[in-house]
Backbone as a printed PyTorch tensor [residue, N CA C, xyz], in Angstrom:
tensor([[[  0.7400,  -0.9980,   0.0300],
         [  0.2300,   0.1790,   0.0330],
         [  0.8540,   1.0070,   0.0200]],

        [[  0.7930,   1.7960,  -1.1460],
         [  1.5130,   3.6050,  -0.8870],
         [  0.5560,   4.8970,   0.2740]],

        [[  2.0310,   5.7370,   0.2170],
         [  1.3360,   6.6110,   1.3490],
         [  0.5490,   7.8300,   0.2910]],

        [[ -0.5920,   8.7500,   0.9500],
         [ -0.4820,   9.9440,   0.1780],
         [  0.8030,  10.2740,  -1.0760]],

        [[  1.6800,  10.9310,   0.2850],
         [  2.7360,  11.2420,  -0.0660],
         [  3.7210,  10.6580,  -1.6390]],

        [[  3.2130,   9.2580,  -1.7820],
         [  3.7030,   8.5470,  -2.5370],
         [  3.4450,   8.5930,  -4.1850]],

        [[  2.0130,   8.3950,  -3.9030],
         [  0.9600,   8.6590,  -4.9300],
         [  1.0790,  10.2880,  -5.4090]],

        [[  1.2460,  11.2680,  -4.2920],
         [  1.6160,  12.2330,  -4.9380],
         [  3.2610,  12.8620,  -5.5670]],

        [[  4.0880,  12.5220,  -5.6190],
         [  5.1280,  12.5450,  -5.8460],
         [  5.2540,  11.3970,  -7.0560]],

        [[  4.4620,  10.3470,  -7.4410],
         [  4.6580,   9.7620,  -8.0670],
         [  3.9790,  10.4070, -10.0470]],

        [[  2.9900,  11.1560,  -8.8260],
         [  2.1820,  12.0910, -10.0880],
         [  3.0280,  13.3200, -10.6990]],

        [[  3.7180,  13.9320,  -9.6980],
         [  4.6600,  14.4250,  -9.9650],
         [  5.8420,  14.1510, -11.3690]],

        [[  6.6040,  13.2760, -10.5220],
         [  7.5540,  12.5790, -11.7440],
         [  6.5860,  12.4970, -13.1200]],

        [[  5.5610,  11.3110, -13.1840],
         [  4.6990,  11.4690, -14.5660],
         [  4.4340,  13.1140, -15.2780]],

        [[  4.9410,  13.8730, -14.1090],
         [  4.2150,  15.3180, -15.3260],
         [  5.9720,  15.8080, -16.3170]],

        [[  6.6240,  15.5760, -14.6420],
         [  8.1600,  15.4380, -14.4450],
         [  8.7870,  15.4860, -16.3940]],

        [[  8.2520,  13.7410, -16.3550],
         [  8.9750,  13.2440, -17.3140],
         [  8.1620,  13.3900, -18.7370]],

        [[  6.8160,  13.6460, -18.5650],
         [  6.3570,  14.0400, -19.5410],
         [  6.5980,  15.2010, -20.4400]],

        [[  7.2750,  16.1120, -19.2690],
         [  7.6570,  17.1610, -19.4160],
         [  8.8230,  17.3990, -20.6970]],

        [[  9.8600,  16.3970, -20.6480],
         [ 11.0080,  16.6890, -21.1980],
         [ 12.1820,  17.2950, -20.5060]],

        [[ 11.8440,  17.7350, -20.3970],
         [ 13.0250,  18.9590, -18.8950],
         [ 13.5260,  18.4520, -17.5750]],

        [[ 14.7430,  18.6320, -17.9060],
         [ 15.2420,  18.3290, -16.4500],
         [ 15.2060,  19.0600, -15.5730]],

        [[ 15.2550,  18.1930, -14.1570],
         [ 15.1320,  18.7760, -12.6150],
         [ 15.3970,  20.5470, -13.0790]],

        [[ 16.7640,  20.6610, -13.0010],
         [ 17.8600,  22.3250, -13.3890],
         [ 16.9830,  23.1670, -14.5840]],

        [[ 16.0380,  22.4610, -15.5740],
         [ 15.1650,  23.3680, -16.1430],
         [ 14.2910,  23.8800, -15.1840]],

        [[ 12.8780,  22.9770, -14.7290],
         [ 12.0800,  23.2930, -14.1030],
         [ 11.8950,  23.7990, -13.0710]],

        [[ 13.3610,  23.5020, -12.4900],
         [ 12.7030,  24.2010, -10.8690],
         [ 13.4410,  26.1300, -11.3980]],

        [[ 14.6830,  25.8690, -12.5470],
         [ 14.5450,  27.7650, -12.7820],
         [ 13.5640,  28.3620, -12.9320]],

        [[ 13.1450,  28.1760, -13.8090],
         [ 11.2410,  28.3210, -14.1410],
         [ 10.5910,  28.2490, -13.0090]],

        [[ 10.4480,  27.8140, -11.9650],
         [  9.8440,  27.8010, -11.1620],
         [ 10.6350,  28.1450,  -9.2640]],

        [[ 11.5430,  28.9390,  -9.7930],
         [ 12.5520,  29.8380,  -8.7380],
         [ 12.3980,  28.9720,  -7.7550]],

        [[ 12.7650,  27.9320,  -7.4270],
         [ 13.0250,  26.7750,  -6.6480],
         [ 14.0990,  26.2400,  -7.2800]],

        [[ 15.3380,  25.6140,  -5.7180],
         [ 16.2420,  24.7500,  -5.7580],
         [ 16.0160,  23.4780,  -6.2500]],

        [[ 16.8360,  22.7970,  -7.4340],
         [ 17.1650,  21.4620,  -7.8060],
         [ 16.2750,  20.5010,  -7.2590]],

        [[ 17.4650,  20.7080,  -5.7270],
         [ 17.3220,  19.4130,  -5.0430],
         [ 15.6210,  19.4650,  -3.8450]],

        [[ 15.2910,  20.8830,  -3.8150],
         [ 13.7530,  20.7460,  -3.7330],
         [ 12.8890,  19.8420,  -4.4500]],

        [[ 12.8930,  20.7910,  -5.6810],
         [ 12.2670,  19.9320,  -6.8190],
         [ 12.6330,  18.6870,  -6.7320]],

        [[ 13.0780,  18.0540,  -7.1020],
         [ 13.7920,  16.6980,  -6.4810],
         [ 13.3410,  15.8200,  -5.4830]],

        [[ 13.2270,  16.5290,  -4.2450],
         [ 12.7300,  15.9360,  -2.8700],
         [ 11.2170,  15.6010,  -3.3320]],

        [[ 10.4150,  16.6880,  -4.0900],
         [  9.3940,  16.7890,  -4.3910],
         [  8.9720,  15.2990,  -5.0850]],

        [[  9.1770,  15.8770,  -5.6910],
         [  9.1980,  14.1190,  -7.3590],
         [  9.5710,  12.8830,  -6.8030]],

        [[ 10.3100,  12.9720,  -5.4470],
         [ 10.8950,  11.1850,  -5.0020],
         [ 10.1840,  11.3490,  -3.4460]],

        [[  9.1290,  11.8160,  -3.2020],
         [  8.3140,  11.5940,  -1.8610],
         [  9.0370,  12.2110,  -0.5720]],

        [[  9.9760,  12.4330,  -0.5850],
         [ 11.0860,  12.9140,   0.5490],
         [ 10.6730,  14.3310,   1.4120]],

        [[  9.8880,  14.9430,   0.5420],
         [  9.0650,  16.2240,   0.8500],
         [  7.4010,  16.6110,   0.5540]],

        [[  7.1410,  17.1310,   0.9530],
         [  5.3720,  17.6250,   0.5040],
         [  5.2110,  19.0270,   0.6630]],

        [[  5.0300,  19.6990,  -0.2330],
         [  5.3010,  21.3510,  -0.2180],
         [  3.9850,  21.6150,   0.5990]],

        [[  4.8390,  22.8320,   1.8080],
         [  3.3470,  23.5360,   2.7530],
         [  2.5310,  24.4170,   1.8360]],

        [[  3.0270,  24.4020,   0.3690],
         [  1.3900,  25.1530,  -0.2150],
         [  1.6330,  24.8480,  -1.8850]],

        [[  0.4070,  24.6880,  -2.0570],
         [  0.2850,  24.3700,  -3.4610],
         [  0.5370,  24.6480,  -4.8350]],

        [[  0.8760,  26.0140,  -4.5010],
         [  1.0750,  27.2650,  -5.9340],
         [  2.2220,  26.6920,  -6.2180]],

        [[  3.5320,  26.0930,  -5.6540],
         [  4.1690,  25.7300,  -6.5010],
         [  4.3750,  24.5460,  -7.4350]],

        [[  3.5160,  23.8740,  -7.0520],
         [  2.9450,  22.0490,  -7.2510],
         [  1.8970,  22.9180,  -8.9480]],

        [[  1.0250,  23.6590,  -8.3220],
         [  0.2750,  23.7980,  -9.7410],
         [  1.1840,  24.6760, -10.6770]],

        [[  2.0620,  25.4630, -10.0860],
         [  3.2880,  26.2280, -11.1060],
         [  4.0940,  24.9310, -12.1560]],

        [[  4.5300,  23.6910, -11.4040],
         [  4.6440,  22.8900, -11.8290],
         [  4.1860,  22.0470, -13.1430]],

        [[  2.8410,  21.9790, -12.3790],
         [  1.8340,  21.0170, -13.0820],
         [  1.6450,  21.9210, -14.7410]],

        [[  1.2770,  23.3940, -14.2860],
         [  1.1690,  23.8560, -15.5890],
         [  2.6390,  24.3570, -16.5760]],

        [[  3.4280,  24.4380, -15.9670],
         [  4.4730,  24.4860, -17.0570],
         [  5.1420,  22.7650, -17.3390]],

        [[  4.7470,  22.0210, -17.1940],
         [  4.7390,  20.2560, -17.7100],
         [  2.7420,  20.4580, -18.3420]],

        [[  2.3170,  20.9190, -18.8650],
         [  1.3150,  20.6050, -19.1180],
         [  0.1940,  20.1170, -19.4880]],

        [[ -0.0780,  19.8920, -17.7150],
         [ -1.3040,  19.5940, -17.1690],
         [ -2.5640,  20.2300, -17.4600]],

        [[ -3.6370,  18.6360, -17.8500],
         [ -4.6210,  19.6620, -17.9500],
         [ -5.5930,  19.2420, -16.8800]],

        [[ -6.9120,  20.6780, -17.0770],
         [ -7.7590,  20.7960, -15.8420],
         [ -7.7060,  19.4280, -15.1520]],

        [[ -8.3250,  18.2600, -15.4560],
         [ -8.1490,  17.1840, -14.6940],
         [ -7.2450,  17.0940, -14.4730]],

        [[ -6.2880,  16.6130, -14.7970],
         [ -4.8570,  17.0360, -13.9110],
         [ -4.8280,  17.4910, -12.8490]],

        [[ -5.0270,  18.6300, -13.1870],
         [ -4.9030,  20.0010, -12.2660],
         [ -5.7430,  19.4500, -10.6200]],

        [[ -6.6880,  19.0760, -11.4060],
         [ -7.3700,  18.6650, -10.3030],
         [ -7.5190,  17.4490,  -9.1060]],

        [[ -6.8710,  16.6440,  -9.9020],
         [ -6.3260,  15.3510,  -8.9920],
         [ -5.0320,  15.3890,  -8.5060]],

        [[ -4.3710,  16.3170,  -8.9330],
         [ -2.8620,  16.9790,  -8.1680],
         [ -3.2180,  17.8630,  -7.1050]],

        [[ -4.2320,  17.9320,  -7.0620],
         [ -4.2300,  19.3850,  -5.6610],
         [ -5.1880,  18.2620,  -4.9570]],

        [[ -6.1220,  17.1830,  -5.0180],
         [ -6.9590,  16.2530,  -4.5960],
         [ -5.5940,  15.6370,  -3.7480]],

        [[ -4.4320,  14.7580,  -4.0220],
         [ -3.3070,  14.5030,  -3.7010],
         [ -2.6270,  15.3070,  -2.6760]],

        [[ -2.4180,  15.9900,  -3.3310],
         [ -1.8520,  17.2010,  -2.8920],
         [ -2.4610,  17.7650,  -1.5400]],

        [[ -3.6790,  17.6850,  -1.4460],
         [ -4.3570,  18.0990,  -0.3810],
         [ -4.5320,  16.6820,   1.1310]],

        [[ -4.2960,  15.1410,   0.5990],
         [ -4.1620,  14.0940,   1.0090],
         [ -2.9890,  14.1740,   1.8800]],

        [[ -1.7750,  14.7290,   0.6500],
         [ -0.3530,  13.9490,   0.9580],
         [ -0.0980,  15.6690,   2.2380]],

        [[ -0.9220,  16.1370,   2.6110],
         [ -0.5980,  17.2980,   2.7310],
         [ -1.2950,  17.5230,   4.5550]],

        [[ -2.0380,  17.0000,   4.3780],
         [ -2.9640,  16.4310,   5.6370],
         [ -2.0580,  15.4840,   6.4850]],

        [[ -1.5600,  14.0740,   5.8740],
         [ -1.3070,  13.7770,   6.1200],
         [  0.0600,  14.4270,   7.0590]],

        [[  1.0390,  14.8560,   6.2450],
         [  2.2570,  15.7360,   6.6740],
         [  1.6660,  16.2920,   8.4250]],

        [[  0.6660,  16.6110,   8.0780],
         [  0.0640,  18.1000,   9.3640],
         [  0.3110,  16.8640,  10.3120]],

        [[  0.1510,  15.8880,  10.4090],
         [ -0.5790,  14.9170,  11.9410],
         [  0.0000,  14.9500,  12.5690]],

        [[ -0.1030,  15.2380,  13.8260],
         [  0.5530,  14.7920,  14.9840],
         [  1.4950,  13.7310,  15.4830]],

        [[  2.8000,  13.2340,  15.1540],
         [  3.1750,  12.0790,  15.4840],
         [  3.1010,  10.9790,  14.5380]],

        [[  3.0820,  11.6910,  13.4830],
         [  3.3430,  11.0050,  12.0060],
         [  4.3030,  11.4030,  11.0840]],

        [[  4.9760,  10.3740,  10.9310],
         [  6.2760,   9.7720,  10.2390],
         [  6.0690,  10.0990,   8.6830]],

        [[  6.0050,  11.4740,   8.7380],
         [  5.9790,  11.7420,   7.0890],
         [  7.1130,  12.6260,   6.1580]],

        [[  6.9730,  12.3780,   5.2180],
         [  8.4030,  13.2730,   4.8150],
         [  8.7550,  14.6600,   4.8540]],

        [[  9.7540,  14.6890,   4.9050],
         [  9.6660,  16.0910,   6.0500],
         [  9.4020,  17.7370,   5.2130]],

        [[  9.1980,  18.2740,   5.5160],
         [  8.1480,  19.9750,   5.5700],
         [  9.0320,  20.4460,   4.8130]],

        [[  8.5890,  21.5070,   3.4650],
         [  9.1830,  21.8670,   2.7480],
         [  8.7120,  23.4350,   2.6840]],

        [[  9.5740,  24.5500,   2.6210],
         [  8.0430,  25.3460,   2.1350],
         [  9.0330,  26.5260,   0.5020]],

        [[  7.9980,  26.7460,  -0.3240],
         [  8.8850,  27.3930,  -0.9230],
         [  9.8980,  27.9620,  -1.4540]],

        [[ 10.5890,  28.4960,  -0.2410],
         [ 11.8240,  29.2200,  -0.2810],
         [ 13.2450,  28.0470,  -0.3280]],

        [[ 12.2320,  26.7120,   0.5690],
         [ 12.8750,  25.9630,   0.6580],
         [ 14.9300,  25.5370,   1.3200]],

        [[ 15.5640,  26.8760,   0.8040],
         [ 16.4920,  26.7100,   1.7800],
         [ 17.3940,  26.4750,   2.4700]],

        [[ 17.8110,  26.0380,   3.0560],
         [ 18.7960,  25.6140,   4.3600],
         [ 18.8450,  26.6370,   5.4220]],

        [[ 18.6020,  26.6040,   6.0950],
         [ 19.6330,  28.0560,   6.9510],
         [ 21.4380,  28.0100,   7.2590]],

        [[ 21.9890,  28.8170,   6.7260],
         [ 22.9950,  28.7630,   6.7270],
         [ 23.3910,  28.2440,   8.8310]],

        [[ 24.3350,  27.7240,   8.4170],
         [ 24.9240,  27.2890,  10.1390],
         [ 25.9360,  28.9210,  10.2560]],

        [[ 25.4070,  28.8410,  11.4310],
         [ 26.1880,  30.8850,  12.7600],
         [ 27.4110,  30.6130,  12.2720]],

        [[ 27.8180,  32.0780,  11.6330],
         [ 29.6470,  31.5600,  12.2810],
         [ 29.9160,  31.1070,  13.3980]],

        [[ 31.1300,  31.1340,  13.3610],
         [ 32.0870,  30.5110,  14.7040],
         [ 31.9220,  31.8310,  15.8250]],

        [[ 32.1560,  31.2630,  16.8220],
         [ 33.0450,  32.6330,  17.9140],
         [ 33.7090,  33.4430,  17.4030]],

        [[ 33.6130,  34.5550,  17.8300],
         [ 35.1180,  35.3550,  17.9690],
         [ 35.8890,  34.5390,  18.5400]],

        [[ 37.2380,  34.5260,  19.1680],
         [ 37.9530,  34.4630,  19.8010],
         [ 38.5920,  35.6110,  20.2460]],

        [[ 38.8140,  36.3380,  19.7010],
         [ 39.3550,  37.7060,  20.2150],
         [ 38.7300,  39.2860,  19.3320]],

        [[ 38.1970,  39.9230,  20.5680],
         [ 37.7680,  40.8700,  19.8230],
         [ 38.7840,  42.5840,  19.8090]],

        [[ 39.3780,  42.8830,  19.3750],
         [ 39.8500,  43.9720,  19.7560],
         [ 39.2010,  45.4220,  20.1090]],

        [[ 39.8120,  46.0640,  21.0000],
         [ 38.7160,  47.1550,  21.0770],
         [ 39.4640,  48.1810,  20.6510]],

        [[ 38.7830,  49.2770,  19.9670],
         [ 39.7850,  50.5290,  19.3680],
         [ 39.2590,  51.4200,  20.9170]],

        [[ 40.7290,  52.7090,  20.5730],
         [ 40.6410,  53.5260,  21.6920],
         [ 39.4200,  54.2900,  20.9790]],

        [[ 38.7200,  55.1670,  22.2400],
         [ 38.4770,  56.0850,  21.6610],
         [ 38.5700,  56.9340,  21.1260]],

        [[ 37.9330,  57.4880,  19.9380],
         [ 38.3240,  58.1530,  19.2630],
         [ 37.5640,  60.3890,  19.8470]],

        [[ 38.2360,  61.3500,  19.1470],
         [ 37.5520,  62.8200,  19.4620],
         [ 36.4870,  62.7910,  19.1430]],

        [[ 35.8610,  62.1730,  18.2740],
         [ 34.7670,  62.8380,  17.8210],
         [ 33.7580,  61.9920,  18.8920]],

        [[ 34.3240,  60.6780,  19.4230],
         [ 32.9680,  59.7550,  20.4170],
         [ 33.3200,  60.8560,  21.6810]],

        [[ 34.4880,  61.2170,  22.1300],
         [ 34.5450,  62.0090,  23.2890],
         [ 33.9140,  63.3740,  23.1910]],

        [[ 33.7000,  63.9950,  21.7290],
         [ 32.8420,  65.2490,  21.6830],
         [ 31.3050,  65.1530,  22.3410]],

        [[ 30.9010,  63.5610,  21.8430],
         [ 29.0080,  63.3750,  21.9290],
         [ 29.4460,  63.4820,  22.9110]],

        [[ 30.4320,  62.1070,  23.6420],
         [ 29.5080,  62.0460,  25.0940],
         [ 29.1260,  63.1940,  25.8490]],

        [[ 28.3900,  63.0920,  26.8140],
         [ 27.4640,  63.5620,  27.6000],
         [ 28.6670,  64.2990,  28.9280]],

        [[ 28.1300,  65.2380,  29.1290],
         [ 29.6390,  65.9460,  30.3120],
         [ 28.9460,  66.3890,  31.3970]],

        [[ 29.3860,  66.1720,  32.8210],
         [ 29.1670,  65.8780,  34.1490],
         [ 29.2490,  66.7410,  34.6280]]])
C-alpha cells in the first residue's frame, strides 16, 4: 500500500517526465532549488503550499482534469504531513533553502581606543 505522499510524488514524476525537461530546467522556471524539486518528486518532501505544485503542473502541460487530481493528491499528502506524531516526509517551504550555519564565535575582539569625535558626543557631568 502506498502513502499519500508517494502517490503525490508519483504524479509529479509523471508530469516531469512527460515535460522532457530536467529537474534543473524546471526548478529554474519555478524559482525553486533543483534539490527541492527533486525531493518533491521522489516523495521525500511535501510542499507546504500548493502554488509551486500548480506552477509545475502547468509548466509540464497538465490538463484541467490533471490539475484537479493533483490538487486532491496534494491535499491528502499535506494532511498526512500535518498529523502530529506521524512519520511523514520532511516539511518543505517554497523558499526551501536551508538556513546557513551561524559563524563560529570570535576568539578575540580588539577594542578600538575612543576617538575625539566619540569624546565630543559624550555627555559631560
